[in-house]
C-alpha positions, 0 to 999 in steps of 0.5 A: 917071184919078186916085184922086178921079175913079176913086172918083167913077166907081164911086160913080156906078155903085153909085148907078145900080145901087142906085136907079132902074135897079135896079128894074123900071120898071113895078112898082118890084120890085127886080131885084138879088135879095133885100134882104139880098143887095142890101145885102150886095153894096152893102156890098162895093162901097162897101168896095171903093171906099173901099179904092181911094181909101185905096190911092190917096190916100196921102202925096204923098211916096211917089208923088213918088219916081218924079219927077226932082225927088225924087231926093234923097228917093229916096237917103234910107235907111229903118231897114231899108236900103231907099230911101224912093223905092222905096216906091211903089204896086205896079200889076199887069195880067193875065189868066186862064183857068179853069173854072166850075160854076153851080148848078141854079136856077129860071128864071121867065118872065112879063110877056107874053101868050104866056109865063108859066112856071117851069123848075126842076131842070136843070143849067147847062153851063160849056164853058170850053174851047169857043169862046168860052173862059172868060177873065178880065182884071184890074188891081190897085193895092196901097198901099206897105207895106200889105196892102190893095189894090184890083182891077177884075175882069172875068170871062167865063164861060158858063151854058148849059142842058143841052139833053138834060137834063130839067126840071120845068115849070109854067105856060103857053106860047102859051096851052097848059099846059106838061108837068110834065117835059120835055127843055130842048130840047123847049121851048126852042130856046135857053136860054143865056148862051153869049157871056158870063155876064159880070161886072165888079166892083170889089174890095177885097183883103187880102194875108196875107203881106209884099209881098216874100214870094215866095208871097203868099196873099190874099183879097178881095170886091167888087161890080159888075154882070152884063152877059150875052149873052142867048140865049133862044128857045122853039119855040112862039113862034118868037122869040129874044132875042140881045143883050148886056144889063144883068142887075143887081147882082152880087157875088163873094168870092175866095181865092188864092195868088200866086207872084212871079217878079220883075216877073211872078207867077202865081196860082191862085184860087177865086172865088164869084160871085152874080148875080141876073139880070132881063133883058128878052126883047126879041125882038131877034134880031141884037144883037151889039155891047155898047154899042148893045145895052145903050143900046137896053135903057136907052132902052127902060127910060127910055121905059117900053117893055115887052119883048114877051117879058116878063122872065126872072129867075134867080139864077146862083150860080157856083164858079170855079177860075182860074189866070193871070199878072200883070205888075207895074210893079216887083218888090216882092222886088227893092225889099226886097233 
């Protein structure tokens, strides 16, 4: 995928998320949270897309240094004594693990005849070291002789309502009023996103040190979408929703430290994610394949089919501490020497 294709792809993604699919088909209500949050995350996404384009659409002479017919250019010396041909984009691919903490939030379920309720004041568990473990994958592209870069980042965390924890309830379930307080496990058989509080984002990055420095701090921000694996079931209804879903727009901000080790590097990072969820309770009990699950959701939305269990809404605000390794197409430190 070249720069123009990549930028066009992410432009289409942002357009879809912020237009029709970003709103409830029946009510027109935004499913990406408050208007200010929507605009802020849209701005991050646009900035990241522009950064991607900027880092890709540089003078062709830089990229041509890798081609055989540009060998003469590669032998030309710059003022600092570095071959101009060595000035090529830095590309990385890597993975990471980590831990996450999701703030207590309010969960609402409504839009059906059997459930109209609100749950507050309960804790989410992350369980990062229990299968499926916390992990992430990312790829980056840094412009030559520039502190700017772009990154596609996928994070798989978890958010599981603490079963033994008490919560505040209001509303009705199966035609009966709920108690004001109860243990989560007394009302819910499952209230979790345990096969993924999954977030995919496009990010703009800024390095705070030269590309050849061994220790390179960096910051970044971006936007994208949440694709959790929803597992919701209530004792009184005897139904559960178990499938991957598109939950809405998401945003993140990050700051980290990278330590170069030749053509590899290790990094540690703090990441903040904001993910307003609006998911249909489809009562699909056996969803397991991402593509077919999300396609079924999209098809139902296009057809105006209302989910039998109503809709669940919650905003997941999460702090992440991660560490990982990156592999590069070349070593900026070697280029500088």
